[in-house]
RODOFI-116655 format. One record per residue (C-alpha): x, y, z; residue in one letter. Coordinates in nm, 3 decimals, padded with zeros to 5 digits. Layout:
<site <X Y Z> "a">
...
// end
This chain:
<site <-02.969 00.776 -00.034> "m">
<site <-02.795 00.442 -00.032> "m">
<site <-02.695 00.300 00.306> "n">
<site <-02.498 00.003 00.175> "k">
<site <-02.154 -00.028 00.031> "t">
<site <-02.097 -00.207 -00.297> "l">
<site <-01.828 -00.470 -00.329> "f">
<site <-01.656 -00.630 -00.624> "v">
<site <-01.562 -00.984 -00.520> "v">
<site <-01.294 -01.152 -00.730> "i">
<site <-01.269 -01.530 -00.689> "l">
<site <-00.952 -01.698 -00.811> "r">
<site <-00.949 -02.073 -00.841> "y">
<site <-00.661 -02.225 -00.646> "i">
<site <-00.744 -02.590 -00.718> "r">
<site <-00.782 -02.782 -01.046> "p">
<site <-01.093 -02.711 -01.252> "i">
<site <-01.214 -03.069 -01.194> "t">
<site <-01.247 -02.988 -00.822> "e">
<site <-01.430 -02.664 -00.908> "i">
<site <-01.672 -02.850 -01.134> "e">
<site <-01.746 -03.100 -00.856> "a">
<site <-01.878 -02.813 -00.638> "k">
<site <-02.039 -02.593 -00.904> "i">
<site <-02.398 -02.707 -00.826> "a">
<site <-02.348 -02.624 -00.457> "e">
<site <-02.189 -02.291 -00.548> "h">
<site <-02.488 -02.208 -00.770> "n">
<site <-02.726 -02.282 -00.481> "l">
<site <-02.520 -02.047 -00.263> "f">
<site <-02.545 -01.775 -00.529> "l">
<site <-02.920 -01.825 -00.569> "e">
<site <-02.975 -01.796 -00.193> "e">
<site <-02.806 -01.456 -00.187> "h">
<site <-02.971 -01.331 -00.506> "y">
<site <-03.306 -01.417 -00.345> "n">
<site <-03.201 -01.231 -00.028> "a">
<site <-03.110 -00.926 -00.239> "g">
<site <-02.740 -00.934 -00.150> "r">
<site <-02.596 -01.016 -00.492> "f">
<site <-02.649 -00.797 -00.799> "i">
<site <-02.467 -00.996 -01.067> "c">
<site <-02.202 -01.264 -01.102> "s">
<site <-02.020 -01.469 -01.362> "g">
<site <-01.710 -01.653 -01.473> "r">
<site <-01.389 -01.476 -01.558> "q">
<site <-01.253 -01.505 -01.911> "i">
<site <-01.031 -01.702 -01.928> "p">
<site <-01.195 -01.931 -01.673> "r">
<site <-00.961 -01.872 -01.381> "e">
<site <-01.226 -01.766 -01.132> "g">
<site <-01.535 -01.553 -01.105> "g">
<site <-01.674 -01.213 -01.012> "v">
<site <-01.963 -01.118 -00.785> "i">
<site <-02.106 -00.768 -00.751> "l">
<site <-02.261 -00.747 -00.407> "s">
<site <-02.368 -00.510 -00.137> "w">
<site <-02.352 -00.540 00.235> "a">
<site <-02.359 -00.321 00.543> "q">
<site <-01.989 -00.392 00.598> "s">
<site <-01.691 -00.593 00.481> "r">
<site <-01.735 -00.813 00.788> "e">
<site <-02.095 -00.893 00.690> "e">
<site <-01.987 -00.987 00.337> "l">
<site <-01.699 -01.201 00.466> "e">
<site <-01.951 -01.399 00.676> "k">
<site <-02.174 -01.442 00.371> "i">
<site <-01.881 -01.560 00.159> "l">
<site <-01.781 -01.811 00.426> "d">
<site <-02.091 -02.003 00.314> "g">
<site <-01.964 -02.041 -00.042> "d">
<site <-01.860 -02.404 -00.103> "p">
<site <-01.567 -02.277 -00.309> "f">
<site <-01.435 -02.099 00.000> "r">
<site <-01.529 -02.356 00.264> "s">
<site <-01.361 -02.631 00.058> "n">
<site <-01.044 -02.430 -00.010> "g">
<site <-01.105 -02.409 -00.386> "l">
<site <-01.080 -02.034 -00.438> "a">
<site <-00.924 -01.723 -00.290> "s">
<site <-01.134 -01.407 -00.251> "y">
<site <-01.040 -01.043 -00.303> "e">
<site <-01.293 -00.779 -00.196> "l">
<site <-01.289 -00.425 -00.332> "t">
<site <-01.526 -00.193 -00.150> "e">
<site <-01.656 00.120 -00.320> "f">
<site <-01.923 00.386 -00.299> "y">
<site <-02.082 00.454 -00.639> "p">
<site <-02.090 00.822 -00.721> "t">
<site <-02.184 00.796 -01.089> "k">
<site <-02.416 00.537 -01.244> "y">
<site <-02.681 00.490 -01.509> "s">
<site <-03.046 00.562 -01.441> "a">
<site <-03.119 00.191 -01.491> "a">
<site <-02.878 00.101 -01.209> "f">
<site <-03.021 00.356 -00.965> "e">
<site <-03.307 00.123 -00.866> "k">
<site <-03.055 -00.124 -00.723> "f">
<site <-02.896 00.146 -00.511> "l">
<site <-03.229 00.243 -00.357> "q">
<site <-03.325 -00.108 -00.241> "q">
<site <-03.302 -00.204 00.126> "d">
// end
């Protein structure tokens, strides 16, 4: 049984792409830190390139908000963040292993 909630995080760039590009290396380090900690499942750019998406899990919305505060895109006022919380009730067998991790 899963004890974490999944979140879809939608980032929307609110500054010019040149400012985004200037912080992309720092943002990638932020992502890597949370992949290594097991908090992020997948992420990527939106098409068209107006922002990004992160699939994450956390014990609560508050915990995830604290994590996202460490994103250079957020701390430098480059992107807005929308969090959609959900509990998966149907998923592929391949995805089940992610739901059973602590």
